[in-house]
TORGUVEX-58641 format. One record per residue (C-alpha): chain; y, z, x; residue number from 1. Coordinates in steps of 0.25 Angstrom, whole numbers, m for minus. Layout:
N
<'A' <Y Z X> NUM>,
...
REM end
This chain:
274
<'A' <47 34 73> 1>,
<'A' <43 20 78> 2>,
<'A' <30 26 83> 3>,
<'A' <27 33 70> 4>,
<'A' <30 20 62> 5>,
<'A' <20 13 71> 6>,
<'A' <9 24 70> 7>,
<'A' <11 24 55> 8>,
<'A' <8 9 55> 9>,
<'A' <m4 11 63> 10>,
<'A' <m9 22 54> 11>,
<'A' <m7 15 41> 12>,
<'A' <m15 3 46> 13>,
<'A' <m26 11 51> 14>,
<'A' <m27 19 38> 15>,
<'A' <m28 6 30> 16>,
<'A' <m39 0 40> 17>,
<'A' <m47 13 39> 18>,
<'A' <m46 13 23> 19>,
<'A' <m49 m1 21> 20>,
<'A' <m59 m5 32> 21>,
<'A' <m68 7 33> 22>,
<'A' <m75 9 46> 23>,
<'A' <m70 m2 55> 24>,
<'A' <m64 m3 69> 25>,
<'A' <m50 2 66> 26>,
<'A' <m44 m4 78> 27>,
<'A' <m49 m18 76> 28>,
<'A' <m44 m18 61> 29>,
<'A' <m31 m12 65> 30>,
<'A' <m28 m24 75> 31>,
<'A' <m33 m34 64> 32>,
<'A' <m23 m28 55> 33>,
<'A' <m11 m26 64> 34>,
<'A' <m14 m39 72> 35>,
<'A' <m21 m49 64> 36>,
<'A' <m16 m61 73> 37>,
<'A' <m26 m57 83> 38>,
<'A' <m38 m60 73> 39>,
<'A' <m31 m72 69> 40>,
<'A' <m32 m77 83> 41>,
<'A' <m47 m72 84> 42>,
<'A' <m44 m62 94> 43>,
<'A' <m56 m52 95> 44>,
<'A' <m53 m38 94> 45>,
<'A' <m55 m28 105> 46>,
<'A' <m50 m14 107> 47>,
<'A' <m41 m18 119> 48>,
<'A' <m34 m29 110> 49>,
<'A' <m31 m19 99> 50>,
<'A' <m25 m9 110> 51>,
<'A' <m16 m21 115> 52>,
<'A' <m12 m25 102> 53>,
<'A' <m8 m11 98> 54>,
<'A' <m1 m9 111> 55>,
<'A' <7 m22 109> 56>,
<'A' <11 m17 95> 57>,
<'A' <16 m4 100> 58>,
<'A' <24 m11 111> 59>,
<'A' <30 m20 100> 60>,
<'A' <34 m8 92> 61>,
<'A' <40 m1 104> 62>,
<'A' <48 m14 107> 63>,
<'A' <53 m15 93> 64>,
<'A' <58 m1 93> 65>,
<'A' <64 m3 107> 66>,
<'A' <73 m15 102> 67>,
<'A' <79 m7 91> 68>,
<'A' <82 5 101> 69>,
<'A' <88 m4 111> 70>,
<'A' <97 m10 101> 71>,
<'A' <102 4 96> 72>,
<'A' <104 8 111> 73>,
<'A' <113 m4 114> 74>,
<'A' <120 m3 101> 75>,
<'A' <124 12 104> 76>,
<'A' <128 8 118> 77>,
<'A' <138 m3 113> 78>,
<'A' <143 5 101> 79>,
<'A' <146 16 111> 80>,
<'A' <155 7 119> 81>,
<'A' <162 2 107> 82>,
<'A' <165 16 102> 83>,
<'A' <171 20 115> 84>,
<'A' <180 9 114> 85>,
<'A' <183 12 100> 86>,
<'A' <187 26 103> 87>,
<'A' <197 21 114> 88>,
<'A' <203 11 104> 89>,
<'A' <205 22 93> 90>,
<'A' <211 32 103> 91>,
<'A' <221 21 108> 92>,
<'A' <224 16 94> 93>,
<'A' <229 31 90> 94>,
<'A' <240 30 101> 95>,
<'A' <254 26 97> 96>,
<'A' <256 17 108> 97>,
<'A' <245 10 117> 98>,
<'A' <249 m1 127> 99>,
<'A' <243 m15 125> 100>,
<'A' <235 m14 138> 101>,
<'A' <227 m2 132> 102>,
<'A' <223 m10 120> 103>,
<'A' <220 m22 129> 104>,
<'A' <210 m13 137> 105>,
<'A' <204 m8 124> 106>,
<'A' <202 m22 119> 107>,
<'A' <195 m26 132> 108>,
<'A' <186 m14 131> 109>,
<'A' <182 m18 117> 110>,
<'A' <180 m32 121> 111>,
<'A' <171 m28 132> 112>,
<'A' <163 m19 123> 113>,
<'A' <161 m30 113> 114>,
<'A' <157 m40 123> 115>,
<'A' <147 m30 128> 116>,
<'A' <141 m30 114> 117>,
<'A' <140 m45 114> 118>,
<'A' <133 m45 127> 119>,
<'A' <123 m35 122> 120>,
<'A' <121 m43 109> 121>,
<'A' <118 m56 117> 122>,
<'A' <107 m49 124> 123>,
<'A' <102 m40 112> 124>,
<'A' <104 m49 100> 125>,
<'A' <89 m55 101> 126>,
<'A' <84 m40 101> 127>,
<'A' <92 m37 89> 128>,
<'A' <88 m49 81> 129>,
<'A' <73 m46 84> 130>,
<'A' <75 m31 81> 131>,
<'A' <82 m33 68> 132>,
<'A' <72 m43 64> 133>,
<'A' <60 m35 67> 134>,
<'A' <66 m22 60> 135>,
<'A' <69 m30 48> 136>,
<'A' <55 m37 47> 137>,
<'A' <48 m23 48> 138>,
<'A' <58 m17 38> 139>,
<'A' <56 m28 28> 140>,
<'A' <41 m28 30> 141>,
<'A' <39 m12 28> 142>,
<'A' <48 m12 16> 143>,
<'A' <40 m23 10> 144>,
<'A' <27 m16 13> 145>,
<'A' <33 m3 6> 146>,
<'A' <38 m11 m6> 147>,
<'A' <25 m19 m8> 148>,
<'A' <15 m8 m4> 149>,
<'A' <12 m2 m18> 150>,
<'A' <9 m16 m24> 151>,
<'A' <6 m28 m16> 152>,
<'A' <1 m21 m3> 153>,
<'A' <m8 m12 m10> 154>,
<'A' <m14 m24 m18> 155>,
<'A' <m17 m32 m6> 156>,
<'A' <m23 m20 2> 157>,
<'A' <m31 m15 m10> 158>,
<'A' <m38 m29 m11> 159>,
<'A' <m41 m28 4> 160>,
<'A' <m45 m14 4> 161>,
<'A' <m48 m7 m9> 162>,
<'A' <m47 7 m3> 163>,
<'A' <m32 5 1> 164>,
<'A' <m28 7 m14> 165>,
<'A' <m30 22 m14> 166>,
<'A' <m30 24 1> 167>,
<'A' <m22 34 9> 168>,
<'A' <m16 23 17> 169>,
<'A' <m10 17 5> 170>,
<'A' <m3 29 m1> 171>,
<'A' <1 37 11> 172>,
<'A' <0 30 25> 173>,
<'A' <5 16 22> 174>,
<'A' <17 21 14> 175>,
<'A' <21 31 24> 176>,
<'A' <20 21 35> 177>,
<'A' <28 10 27> 178>,
<'A' <39 21 23> 179>,
<'A' <40 26 37> 180>,
<'A' <40 12 43> 181>,
<'A' <51 7 34> 182>,
<'A' <60 19 35> 183>,
<'A' <59 19 50> 184>,
<'A' <61 4 52> 185>,
<'A' <73 4 42> 186>,
<'A' <79 16 49> 187>,
<'A' <77 10 63> 188>,
<'A' <83 m4 59> 189>,
<'A' <95 3 52> 190>,
<'A' <97 12 64> 191>,
<'A' <97 0 74> 192>,
<'A' <106 m9 65> 193>,
<'A' <116 2 62> 194>,
<'A' <117 6 77> 195>,
<'A' <119 m8 81> 196>,
<'A' <129 m10 70> 197>,
<'A' <138 1 77> 198>,
<'A' <142 m9 87> 199>,
<'A' <149 m18 77> 200>,
<'A' <155 m6 70> 201>,
<'A' <160 m1 83> 202>,
<'A' <166 m14 87> 203>,
<'A' <174 m14 74> 204>,
<'A' <180 0 76> 205>,
<'A' <193 m5 84> 206>,
<'A' <197 m14 72> 207>,
<'A' <203 m3 63> 208>,
<'A' <208 5 75> 209>,
<'A' <216 m7 80> 210>,
<'A' <223 m9 67> 211>,
<'A' <227 5 66> 212>,
<'A' <234 4 80> 213>,
<'A' <249 9 79> 214>,
<'A' <260 m1 79> 215>,
<'A' <265 5 92> 216>,
<'A' <252 2 99> 217>,
<'A' <249 m12 92> 218>,
<'A' <249 m24 102> 219>,
<'A' <243 m37 105> 220>,
<'A' <231 m31 111> 221>,
<'A' <228 m23 98> 222>,
<'A' <229 m36 90> 223>,
<'A' <220 m43 100> 224>,
<'A' <210 m31 99> 225>,
<'A' <211 m32 83> 226>,
<'A' <208 m47 84> 227>,
<'A' <196 m45 93> 228>,
<'A' <190 m35 84> 229>,
<'A' <192 m43 71> 230>,
<'A' <189 m57 77> 231>,
<'A' <175 m58 70> 232>,
<'A' <166 m56 82> 233>,
<'A' <155 m46 79> 234>,
<'A' <152 m36 89> 235>,
<'A' <138 m32 87> 236>,
<'A' <123 m34 90> 237>,
<'A' <117 m46 84> 238>,
<'A' <104 m52 82> 239>,
<'A' <106 m65 90> 240>,
<'A' <119 m66 82> 241>,
<'A' <112 m69 69> 242>,
<'A' <117 m56 64> 243>,
<'A' <126 m44 69> 244>,
<'A' <122 m30 68> 245>,
<'A' <133 m23 59> 246>,
<'A' <133 m13 48> 247>,
<'A' <134 m25 38> 248>,
<'A' <121 m31 43> 249>,
<'A' <113 m18 40> 250>,
<'A' <117 m19 26> 251>,
<'A' <114 m34 25> 252>,
<'A' <100 m32 31> 253>,
<'A' <97 m20 21> 254>,
<'A' <100 m30 10> 255>,
<'A' <92 m41 16> 256>,
<'A' <80 m31 17> 257>,
<'A' <81 m27 3> 258>,
<'A' <81 m42 m2> 259>,
<'A' <70 m46 7> 260>,
<'A' <61 m35 2> 261>,
<'A' <64 m39 m13> 262>,
<'A' <60 m53 m10> 263>,
<'A' <47 m49 m3> 264>,
<'A' <43 m40 m15> 265>,
<'A' <46 m51 m24> 266>,
<'A' <37 m61 m17> 267>,
<'A' <27 m50 m16> 268>,
<'A' <27 m47 m31> 269>,
<'A' <26 m62 m34> 270>,
<'A' <14 m64 m24> 271>,
<'A' <7 m52 m31> 272>,
<'A' <9 m58 m45> 273>,
<'A' <4 m71 m40> 274>,
REM end
C-alpha cells in the first residue's frame, strides 16, 4: 500500500507537469517541483542528481513505514506477555483458596512485565514521537488538500496553468491520489495507535479481576497487587513522555485533527477573500 501511495504521488505530479508545461524535460521539472530547495541553492540539474534525490526520497519513505511497523511489532510482543500473565491471574482468581505466596509470584511476574515495557519505552519513545508527528503532519496536509482542492488549489493552479482547469489530472488522477493517500495514512496511523494502546489496556486487566477475588483467597499480597495497578503509573508506550498511547489519546487526536482542519480552512477562506 505504501508503494502504491508513492507511485500515485509521482503519477499525479508527472501528469500535472505534462499538462502544464508541454514538451519539457520531465525529469528536470519533476525535481524542481519535488525538491525546490536544490534550485534555491543554485545547484545545477543533472540526471545523476535527479536519480540520487529520488533514491533518497524512496529510502525516506521506506524508513517512515519501517518505524510504524517496528512500533507495531514491539507492541504486539509486549502485549502478548501481559496477556499471558493476565490469563494466569484470571485462572488463579477463580479458585476458592490461593496461598499468599502464589499471589506474590503473580505480582512479581506482573512487575517484571511492566518494567520491561518501561525499558522498551525508554529506548523507543523518541521513535514513537517522530512517527506520530510525521503521520499526523501528512494526514492533516492531505485532508487540507482534499478540502481545499475544489476552490483555492484550483484557482492557484489555473492561474499558473490555464489548461489545468479542464485537465484529466484535476478531475481524476489528483483526486484519486488524495483520497487513497488520506485513507491509507489514516488507517495506518489508527492501526499503529490502537495496537500500541493495547499495552495500556492489557496492563489494566488485572484490576477488576483482583477486586473479584473471593474472601477465602484475599490476603495482603492481593491488596498490594491492587494498589500497584491503581497507583496512577501509566504502563504504555510514550512519545518522550509528552503523551502516552492509550485509547483515549486516539479520540483526542481525532478531535484535534478536525479542529486543525477547520482552522486551516477558515484561514484559507479569509486569504481567498482578501
